[in-house]
C-alpha positions in Angstrom: -3.6 3.0 24.2 -3.5 6.7 23.2 -4.3 5.9 19.6 -7.3 3.8 20.2 -8.6 5.9 23.0 -8.5 9.1 21.0 -10.1 7.3 17.9 -13.0 6.2 20.2 -13.3 9.7 21.6 -13.5 11.3 18.3 -16.4 8.8 17.4 -18.2 9.8 20.5 -17.8 13.6 19.7 -19.0 12.9 16.0 -22.0 10.9 17.4 -23.0 13.6 19.9 -22.5 16.5 17.3 -24.5 14.9 14.6 -27.1 13.3 16.8 -30.0 15.7 16.0 -29.1 16.3 12.3 -31.7 15.6 9.7 -30.7 13.4 8.0 -28.8 11.8 10.8 -25.6 9.9 9.6 -24.6 6.5 10.5 -21.5 7.1 12.7 -18.9 4.4 13.2 -15.3 3.5 13.4 -14.5 1.9 10.1 -17.8 2.2 8.3 -20.8 0.1 7.8 -20.8 -3.1 5.8 -23.8 -2.2 3.8 -23.0 1.2 2.2 -25.6 3.5 3.9 -26.6 6.7 2.1 -25.7 9.0 5.1 -22.4 8.1 6.7 -19.8 9.4 8.9 -16.7 7.4 9.4 -13.9 7.6 11.8 -11.0 5.7 10.6 -9.7 2.9 12.7 -6.0 3.6 12.5 -4.0 6.8 13.0 -2.4 8.3 10.0 0.8 10.5 9.6 2.3 9.4 13.0 5.3 11.3 14.0 7.2 10.5 17.3 9.5 12.7 19.1 11.5 12.0 22.2 10.9 14.2 25.2 13.3 13.0 27.9 15.3 14.5 30.7 18.5 13.1 32.1 18.6 12.3 35.7 21.5 12.4 38.2 23.3 9.6 39.6 23.2 7.1 36.7 19.5 6.7 37.0 18.9 7.1 33.2 16.5 9.2 31.5 13.0 10.2 32.4 10.4 11.6 30.1 8.0 10.6 27.5 7.4 10.5 23.7 5.5 13.3 22.1 3.2 11.7 19.5 1.7 13.6 16.6 -0.9 11.9 14.4 -4.1 12.4 12.5 -7.4 10.7 12.9 -9.0 10.7 9.5 -12.8 10.9 9.0 -15.0 10.8 5.9 -18.7 11.9 5.5 -20.9 11.3 2.7 -24.5 11.9 1.8 -26.6 10.6 -1.2 -29.4 12.9 -2.0 -31.6 14.1 -5.0 -29.9 17.3 -5.9 -26.2 18.3 -5.7 -27.0 21.3 -3.5 -28.9 19.2 -1.0 -26.0 16.6 -0.8 -23.4 19.3 -0.5 -25.3 21.2 2.3 -25.7 18.1 4.2 -22.0 17.0 4.4 -21.0 20.6 4.9 -23.4 20.9 7.8 -22.0 17.8 9.4 -18.5 19.0 8.9 -19.2 22.4 10.6 -20.9 20.7 13.6 -18.0 18.3 14.0 -15.4 21.0 13.8 -17.3 23.1 16.4 -17.5 20.0 18.6 -13.8 19.5 18.4 -13.1 23.1 18.9 -15.1 23.0 22.2 -12.8 20.4 23.7 -9.2 20.9 22.3 -7.8 18.2 24.4 -10.2 15.2 23.6 -11.3 14.8 27.2 -7.8 15.1 28.5 -6.4 12.4 26.2 -4.3 14.9 24.3 -2.2 18.0 24.7 -4.0 19.6 21.6 -6.4 18.5 19.0 -7.5 20.6 16.1 -9.9 19.7 13.1 -8.9 19.8 9.5 -10.6 19.3 6.2 -8.6 18.0 3.3 -10.8 17.6 0.3 -14.3 17.1 -0.9 -16.2 16.5 -4.0 -19.5 15.5 -5.6 -20.6 12.9 -8.2 -23.9 12.0 -10.0 -25.0 8.4 -9.7 -26.8 7.9 -13.0 -28.5 4.6 -12.3 -30.3 6.1 -9.2 -30.5 9.9 -10.0 -28.7 10.7 -6.8 -25.9 13.0 -6.1 -23.1 11.9 -3.8 -21.4 14.6 -1.8 -18.2 13.5 0.3 -15.8 15.2 2.5 -12.5 14.2 3.9 -11.9 15.7 7.3 -10.4 14.7 10.7 -8.4 15.7 13.8 -4.7 16.3 14.2 -3.7 15.2 17.7 -0.7 16.0 19.8 -0.3 13.7 22.7 2.2 12.1 25.0 3.1 8.4 25.6 4.7 7.6 28.9 7.4 4.9 29.0 6.4 1.4 29.8 8.3 -0.2 32.8 9.5 -3.6 32.0 10.9 -5.6 35.0 
C-alpha cells in the first residue's frame, strides 16, 4: 500500500500547493481525459523501484525479522498553454517551485516515507501553430525512501 498511499499524498500536496495559483492547474492522478490547457499530473504508478532487504536474524531459530527498504520515484508533469512563451514558462516554473517547496516542508510525506525529496528532470517549450499558443512543460516528481513490513501469512 505504500506506493498508492504515497502517490495519493503527493496529489494532495500538489492540490494544496497550487490551489491559489492563477491560472490554477487541473491536478489529478493520471491526467484528464480532455487535454486541459493548465494541468499538473501525478503519475499513477511508481517508477525506478529499488528494493533492498533490511532484516535481522533472531535467536532460537525464529527466522529473520525486518522489512524491505523501498526507493522509488513518483513522476509528475506540469504544462501550460498560453499566448507567449514567457507566460507559459513562468506559469509552469511557478507551479514547480511551489510544489518543490511543499514537498520540502514535509520530507516524510505525512509519515508514509522515511525521506522524500523533489526532483526536476527536464522541461521544454513548443509553439502550437494552429492556435497561436505556446506550450511549456516540465517533468518533475518526488524520490521516496520508505519501508514495507513483511506480510504475515498463516
